[in-house]
KEFI-409423 format. One record per atom (N, C-alpha, C, CB): x, y, z. Coordinates in steps of 0.05 Angstrom, whole numbers, plus 5000, padded with zeros to 4 digits. Glycine has a CB too. Example, Ala and Ser with C-alpha at 12.3 -4.5 7.8 and 13.67 -1.06 7.14 Angstrom:
526448865156;524649105156;526449345156;522649115181;525749555142;527349795143;525850015157;528249885114;
END
This chain:
461049944906;461649674915;463449674940;462849504893;466049754936;467849764958;468250054968;470549654951;467150244955;467650524961;466350604988;466550704939;467950745004;467050845029;467551145029;468550705053;465951295015;466451575009;466551755033;464351674990;465051685054;464951865077;466951815099;462251855088;468651625097;470551555118;473151695114;470951255120;474051835135;476651965134;478851775142;476652215153;481151785130;483351605135;484151605165;485751675118;484251845176;485151875204;483051785224;485952165209;480551745216;478651625234;479051325238;475851675223;480351205218;480750915218;483550825225;479950805191;485550995218;488350915221;489851125238;489750885194;492151045249;493751225265;496451275251;494251115293;498051445262;500651505251;502451255252;501951735266;502051085272;503550835274;503050665249;502850685300;500550645241;499950495217;501350605192;496850495212;501450865190;502750995167;505750935168;502351305168;507050955191;509850895193;510450605186;510850965221;508850425197;509150145190;508750085161;507249975206;506850215149;506350185120;508650285103;503750325112;509850505112;512250615097;514650435100;512850895107;515050325124;517450165129;517149875120;518150175158;514849755125;514349475120;511649425106;514549315147;511449505081;508749485068;507549205067;508949605041;509249005061;508148735058;507148625085;510248555046;508748655105;508048555132;505548695142;510348585152;505448965139;503149115149;500649035134;503749415146;500849005107;498548925092;497648645100;499148935062;499448465104;498748185111;497248185138;501348015113;498348315158;496948315184;494248455182;498748455205;494248685169;491748835168;489548685152;492249105154;490348575130;488348455113;487348185124;489448405085;489048035137;488147785149;486347835173;490547615158;487048035189;485448095213;482848255207;487148245232;482948435189;480748625186;479248635160;481748895191;480248495139;478948515113;478748235100;480448705095;476748085107;476447815095;475847825065;474347665109;475148045054;474548075025;476948105008;472648305021;479348105020;481848135005;481947914983;484348115024;481647994958;481347804936;483947714923;479647924915;483647544903;485947434889;487747644876;485047244869;486547844863;488248054851;489748204872;486448234834;488548254895;489948394916;492248234927;487948464939;491947964928;494147794937;496447804917;493247504941;495747814891;497847834871;499348104874;496647804842;497748314879;499048574884;500748564909;496848784888;499948424929;501448404954;504148264948;499948234975;504148064931;506647924924;508448084906;505947654911;507348204885;509048324865;509448634868;507848274838;507448774878;507649064879;506049174903;506749204853;506849134927;505249214950;504749514952;506549124975;506649674944;506249964946;504050054926;508850114940;504049934902;501950004883;499249914893;502549884856;499149684906;496649584917;495549774939;496949304928;497349864955;496650064976;495550314963;498950124995;496850414943;495950654929;493250624917;498050744908;492750394905;490150344893;487950334915;490150074877;488450194937;486550184958;486050454971;487449984980;488250614974;487950884985;486151054967;490651014989;486551024941;484951184922;482051104923;486051154894;481550844924;478850744925;477350834950;478750434924;478650804973;477250854998;477351145008;478450675019;479551285003;479951545017;480351784999;482351525034;480151754972;480651984955;478652204959;480551894926;476152144965;474152354969;474652514994;471352224971;475752395015;476252545040;479152635044;475352375063;481052495031;483852565034;485352555008;485152375055;484752724989;486152714963;489152764965;484952914944;490052934983;492952984986;494352734995;493453215006;493152595014;494352345023;494552145000;492552225046;492652134983;492651954960;494852024940;489951944946;495252284936;497452374918;500152294929;497352684914;500552334955;503052254968;503451944967;503152344997;501251804969;501351514968;502251424940;498651384975;501151544920;502051474892;504951554888;500251614872;505851774898;508651854895;510451644909;509152134906;509651574933;511151364948;511151104933;509851334976;508851024922;508650774908;510450764883;505750724900;510350974867;511850974842;514850984848;510951214825;515651164865;518551184871;519550944886;519151444887;518050844905;518850604921;519150354904;516950564943;517250304887;517350064870;519750074851;514750034854;520150304839;522450334821;525050304835;522350604807;525350424858;527750404874;528250114883;527650584898;526149984892;526449704901;527349524879;523749604913;526149554856;526849384833;529649444824;524849434809;530549694824;533249764815;535349644835;533550064814;534749664861;536649554880;536749244878;535849634909;534449114874;534448824872;535948734847;531548724871;535548874825;536948784800;539948834802;535848934776;540749054815;543549114818;544848914837;543949404830;543448844858;544448654877;544648374865;542748644903;542648314847;542748054834;545048024814;540148014819;545848244802;548148244783;550748204799;548248504767;550848314823;553348294838;553348064858;553748554853;551247904858;550947674876;551247764905;552947464870;549747974913;549848074941;548747874961;548348334943;
END
């Protein structure tokens, strides 16, 4: 359905995209999906709001696992550690009224 088994990540994206995704996942996803992916569905929007890194990891696995499995593994590591860190900092800041 959505699988694009023969497309390599680096054929479609540049290092600038990767850096932007690492630094600003929500903004990068918003711009990319509005401009280039009209099929971005309701579940993906919920992922964008609540867990953007996990949404990126899921999309990376769907589209690029066949051609770039190492990239997908790093994406999942980034997603899991980033989401946990973000939630911990937000809860700590909320307790201290930062």
